[in-house]
C-alpha positions as CSV (number, residue, x, y, z in Angstrom):
1,X,99.1,148.6,-21.3
2,X,97.0,150.3,-24.0
3,X,96.8,154.1,-24.2
4,X,93.4,155.1,-22.8
5,X,93.5,158.7,-24.0
6,X,93.9,160.4,-27.4
7,X,94.5,164.0,-28.3
8,X,92.5,166.3,-30.5
9,X,92.9,170.0,-31.5
10,X,89.9,172.3,-30.7
11,X,88.4,173.7,-33.9
12,X,87.9,177.1,-32.3
13,X,90.8,177.9,-30.1
14,X,93.3,175.3,-31.4
15,X,94.1,174.0,-27.9
16,X,95.3,170.4,-27.7
17,X,93.1,168.4,-25.4
18,X,93.0,164.8,-24.2
19,X,89.9,162.7,-24.9
20,X,88.8,159.0,-24.8
21,X,89.4,157.0,-28.0
22,X,85.7,156.5,-28.5
23,X,85.2,160.3,-28.9
24,X,88.0,160.8,-31.4
25,X,86.4,161.9,-34.7
26,X,83.3,163.1,-32.9
27,X,84.7,165.6,-30.4
28,X,85.7,168.8,-32.1
29,X,85.9,171.3,-29.3
30,X,87.8,171.6,-25.9
31,X,84.9,173.1,-24.0
32,X,81.2,174.0,-23.9
33,X,82.2,177.7,-24.5
34,X,84.3,176.9,-27.6
35,X,81.5,174.6,-29.0
36,X,78.9,177.3,-28.6
37,X,80.9,180.5,-29.2
38,X,79.2,182.5,-32.0
39,X,76.3,180.1,-32.2
40,X,72.9,181.5,-31.5
41,X,69.8,179.6,-30.5
42,X,67.8,182.0,-32.7
43,X,67.5,181.2,-36.4
44,X,67.4,184.8,-37.5
45,X,71.1,185.4,-37.0
46,X,74.1,183.9,-38.8
47,X,75.4,180.7,-37.2
48,X,78.7,178.8,-37.4
49,X,78.4,176.0,-39.9
50,X,76.1,178.0,-42.3
51,X,79.1,178.8,-44.4
52,X,82.8,177.9,-44.9
53,X,85.5,180.3,-46.0
54,X,87.4,179.6,-49.2
55,X,91.0,180.6,-48.3
56,X,91.9,181.4,-51.9
57,X,89.0,183.7,-52.7
58,X,87.7,184.9,-49.3
59,X,84.2,183.8,-50.3
60,X,81.9,182.6,-47.6
61,X,80.5,179.5,-49.3
62,X,76.9,178.7,-48.2
63,X,76.7,175.2,-46.7
64,X,72.9,174.8,-46.5
65,X,70.3,174.4,-49.2
66,X,70.5,175.8,-52.7
67,X,67.8,176.7,-55.2
68,X,67.8,175.7,-58.8
69,X,69.2,179.1,-59.7
70,X,72.4,178.4,-57.8
71,X,71.8,180.8,-54.9
72,X,71.8,179.7,-51.2
73,X,68.4,179.7,-49.6
74,X,67.2,180.5,-46.1
75,X,63.7,180.7,-44.6
76,X,61.4,183.0,-46.6
77,X,60.8,185.2,-43.5
78,X,64.5,185.9,-43.4
79,X,64.7,187.1,-47.0
80,X,64.6,183.8,-48.9
81,X,68.1,184.1,-50.3
82,X,71.1,183.6,-48.1
83,X,73.3,186.3,-49.6
84,X,70.5,188.9,-49.1
85,X,70.1,187.7,-45.5
86,X,73.8,188.1,-44.8
87,X,74.0,191.5,-46.5
88,X,71.0,192.8,-44.4
89,X,72.4,191.4,-41.2
90,X,75.9,193.0,-41.6
91,X,75.2,196.1,-43.7
92,X,71.6,196.9,-43.2
93,X,68.6,197.1,-45.5
94,X,69.0,196.7,-49.3
95,X,68.2,200.1,-50.8
96,X,65.0,200.4,-52.8
97,X,65.5,200.0,-56.5
98,X,68.6,197.9,-56.1
99,X,69.7,194.3,-56.0
100,X,72.8,192.6,-54.8
101,X,75.7,192.0,-57.2
102,X,78.2,189.3,-56.3
103,X,81.5,191.0,-56.9
104,X,83.2,187.6,-56.7
105,X,80.8,186.2,-59.4
106,X,80.0,183.3,-57.1
107,X,76.3,182.9,-56.4
108,X,77.0,180.6,-53.4
109,X,79.0,183.3,-51.6
110,X,77.4,185.1,-48.6
111,X,80.4,187.3,-47.7
112,X,78.9,190.8,-47.3
113,X,82.2,192.3,-48.4
114,X,81.7,190.6,-51.8
115,X,78.1,192.0,-52.2
116,X,77.2,195.4,-53.6
117,X,73.8,197.0,-53.9
118,X,73.4,198.1,-57.6
119,X,70.6,198.8,-60.0
120,X,69.2,195.9,-62.0
121,X,70.7,197.3,-65.2
122,X,74.2,197.6,-63.7
123,X,74.0,194.1,-62.3
124,X,73.0,192.8,-65.7
125,X,75.8,194.7,-67.4
126,X,78.4,193.4,-65.0
127,X,77.1,189.8,-65.4
128,X,77.4,190.0,-69.2
129,X,81.1,190.9,-68.9
130,X,81.3,187.5,-67.4
131,X,84.2,185.0,-67.3
132,X,84.2,183.8,-70.8
133,X,86.5,184.9,-73.6
134,X,85.8,184.5,-77.3
135,X,88.2,181.6,-77.3
136,X,86.3,179.9,-74.4
137,X,83.0,180.2,-76.3
138,X,84.7,178.6,-79.4
139,X,86.0,175.8,-77.2
140,X,82.6,175.2,-75.8
141,X,81.2,174.9,-79.3
142,X,84.1,172.5,-80.2
143,X,83.1,170.3,-77.1
144,X,79.6,169.8,-78.4
145,X,78.4,166.4,-77.4
146,X,80.1,166.5,-74.0
147,X,77.7,166.8,-71.0
148,X,76.8,170.4,-70.3
149,X,77.4,169.9,-66.6
150,X,81.0,168.9,-67.3
151,X,81.6,171.8,-69.7
152,X,80.1,174.2,-67.1
153,X,82.4,172.9,-64.4
154,X,85.5,173.3,-66.7
155,X,84.8,177.0,-67.3
156,X,83.3,177.8,-63.9
157,X,79.9,178.8,-65.3
158,X,76.3,177.7,-64.9
159,X,75.1,174.8,-66.9
160,X,72.3,177.0,-68.4
161,X,75.0,179.3,-69.8
162,X,76.5,176.4,-71.8
163,X,73.0,175.5,-73.0
164,X,72.4,179.1,-74.2
165,X,75.8,179.3,-75.9
166,X,75.2,176.0,-77.8
167,X,71.6,177.0,-78.6
168,X,72.8,180.4,-80.0
169,X,71.0,182.6,-77.5
170,X,74.2,183.7,-75.7
171,X,77.5,185.0,-77.1
172,X,76.0,185.0,-80.6
173,X,78.7,187.5,-81.7
174,X,81.4,184.8,-81.5
175,X,81.8,182.7,-84.6
176,X,82.2,179.0,-83.7
177,X,83.1,177.6,-87.1
């Protein structure tokens, strides 16, 4: 006689529940309450599934649409940029004359604990400190001919940064010969 029931683990409460074989892979929660806990019918509050948490960094990685600048996007009436929306929802208004700095250096992160309101000049200064060492910049120059996208992925930087380095408009102070 074939087994007519399979078990799954609820994604919210971790309870083990029995389900029919046809629902395995589709059923993720043990109850209506678990499925809808923390989910709002309104689109102006954060919802489960909008982000996932990176266990190594604590970043809340945006899981919806991204703009060409690498930032997560929400509806314009909600602020346009996902990280701004999350900051305002959890911490309140962004002070006048400031912008948000990603302390984690990850544009896709919406964790309010990783965001700090700073002046534009401070944000720019912090961004220039960046991730690249002089040796990294020399290595990028040595990799000339490789796809910029692949170089960017290797160093954890934006593709446009690679283009600027190779074009001589970024990190000009590092000799690449």
